[in-house]
N, C-alpha and C positions, 0 to 999 in steps of 0.2 A: 200562205194558207191561213188567212184570217177569216174568222166567222163572227158575224154580228149576233150577239145574244139578246138583243132588245126584245124580239118577239117571244123568246122563251121566258124572259123575265116578266114581261107583261102578260104572259099566259095566253097569247093569241095562238100559239102553236105549242105542241107538246114535245116535238123533236125536230132536229135538223139533221139531214143526211150528210154524211161526210164521204165523198167519193172523189179522190183526186190522185194525181201523180205529181211528184216534185223531185227536184234534184238539189243537192247541196250547192251552196254558193262557193265561189273561189276563195273566200276568206276562211272557210271552215278548215279546221286542222285535219280532218279526215282526208281532204284532197291533197295534203302535203305529204302523206305517207306513201312511200314507193312500194310497199309490200302488197298492195291490193288496188284494184280498180273499182271505183264506186259507180254503180248504175242507178237510174231513176228508181224511186221508191213508190210503190202503190199503196195508198191508204184508203181504207173504207171503214165505216161504222156510223155511230150516231152521237149526237149531243142531246140529252133528254132533260126534261123538267117534270118533276112529280108534284109541282105546286109549292114545295118547300125548298128543294135544292136542285142543283144542276149536276148532271153526271156525264162524264166523257167515257165512251166505250168504242175504241178504234183498234183495228188490226193493220199492221203494215208488213210488206214483204218485198224483197228484191233479191236478185242474184248478183253477187259480186265476184270478181276474179281475184283470187289470192295466189301468192307463191307458196307452195308447200314448204313447211318449215323443215322438212327432212331432205327432200331432193331438189327443191327450188324450181319444180315444174309448175306451170299454171294450172289451177284447178278452180272449179266453181264452188261457191259457198252460199247457201241460202240464208239471208239475213231476214229474220221474221220475228214478230212479237205482237203482244196484245197489251193495250194500255187501258186500265179501268181506274178512273180517278173522279173524285168530287171536285167541282169547280166552285171556288169561293172568291169573294172580293177582297177580304182581309184574312190574313192567316200567316202561319209560319211557313216560309218558303222551303224549309228543310224537311218538311213532312212528305214522305213518299206517296201518301194516299190522296193528296190534293194538288190541284193546279190553281195557283193564285193569279187572278186577272186584275189589272188596275182600272179598267174601264168596262164597257159592255162588249168589248171585242176580245176574242181569244185567238192567239196565234199558235197554231199547232206545230209550227216549224221547230221551235225550241223544245217542246215536249217530246216530239218524236226523235229529234237529234240527240237529246240527252239519254233517252231510253236505248237508242242504238249504241251509243258510245259506252254506256254502262254494261251492255250485254255482248260486246264484241269479244271473240275468243282471244286468248293470249297467243295461240298458234293454231294454224289450220294444217291438217295432214290430208294429203290427196287420197290415201287409202290406208286402212288399218295395217295392211301388210307391206307398206312402203319401207324399203331397206335404206333409203337415204343415200348419202354420198360417202365415198371412201375417204377417210380422214387423211390419207397420205397423198393419193393422186387426184382426188376430186371427181372421179368418174361416178356417174349415176348407177348405183348397184341394181336398180330396177331394169336397166337396159342390158346389163351384162356384168360379167365378173371382171375384176381388175387383176393385174399381174403383180400386185404388191405382196410382199412377204406377210404371211398371216401369223407369223410367230409372235405370240403374246407372252410377254415377260412381266411378272409381277414387279412393279416399280420398286418395291422394297428390296428386291433381290437383283436388280439390274446391274449393279456394280460387280456382282459375282460372275457375270457372263464373261468378262474379260480377265478373270483370275488366272487362267492357264494359257493365255495367248502371249506370245513374245513379240516384241517389236523388231 
């Protein structure tokens, strides 16, 4: 996803349309995660010039398959975001508001990849009402009830449970 900025810099055009779909390469760490399936990402937007500076304004969206963090069932999660940045040739790469380019070509792959990684959720839940798995037998509590003992004992008092039992 490389775009040549020469025409913008020389002011022959005022904007370049960005409309593409891409997938991550096999080397990316996202593909090594077994907790979700990465689908192609649709990107649209513009790279504009106002005569003094270049700005990037793109949106991306995709639907990925995740394992629910509670019940381990597959669920869809929409990965979406919007990136608005200034494009500069020299600058501090740590600034969130700019994209630093080394030549007249901008590669949006790294910009979008970094934005997605920074905004991925820590966990995905299939439904707010998800009951999860039984901690004893492992049955999905959304599908039915388990036959496990539901006796809850305060761990601080657990030793007292056996106080009057004889061996």
